[in-house]
N, C-alpha and C positions, 0 to 999 in steps of 0.2 A: 736834432732836426729831422733825422731820418725817420724816427718813429712817428713824428707829426705828419710827414709826407705819406707814410703808409696809411695812417688814419684817414687822411684826405682821400686817398685812393679807395679805401674801403667805403667811405661815405658816398663817394661818387658812384660806386657800384650799387650801393643800396638805393641811391636816388634813381638810378636806371631801373631797378626793380619796381620801385614805387611808381615811376612813370609808366611802365608797361601795364601795371594794374590800373592806373588812372585812365589810360587809353582804352583799356578793356571796358571799364565802367562808362566812360564817356560815349563810346559808340553804341552802347545799349540804349542811349537816349534817343528820343524822336524829335528833340528840339534842335533844329538846324542852327539857329543863332547861337545857342549855348555851346554846341559842338565847335563851331568856328571860333568863338571867343576863347573857350578853354583850350582848344588845340593850340592857338597862338601863344597863350600863357605857358602851356606845357613846353612848347618849343623853346621859348625864352629861358625857362628854368633849366632845360637840358643844356642849352648853350652856356648858361652861367655855371652849372656844375662841371661841365667839361673844361671851362676856362680855369676853374679852381684847381682841377686836376693837372692842367697844363702848368700852372704856376708851381704846384707842388713838385712836379717833375723837374722843372728848371731849378728850383731850390735844392732838390736832391742832387742834381748834377753838379751844381756849384759847390755844395758841401763835400761831395766826393772828390772833386778836383782840388779843393783847398784843405784836405785833411791829411 
């Protein structure tokens, strides 16, 4: 389980990098409506990936305590 948790953390870090690039691209746009919509979507995706990392951390803690 520990290797899976490490992979989740790696993927969350990758998602953070992708998000930063997406924000860079987004704010080059002049379409205010698109910026607002996409910014909201990006924020929800960031929350989702953070929650996945939180779950992986809890699972890792449980695995360590019970090993």
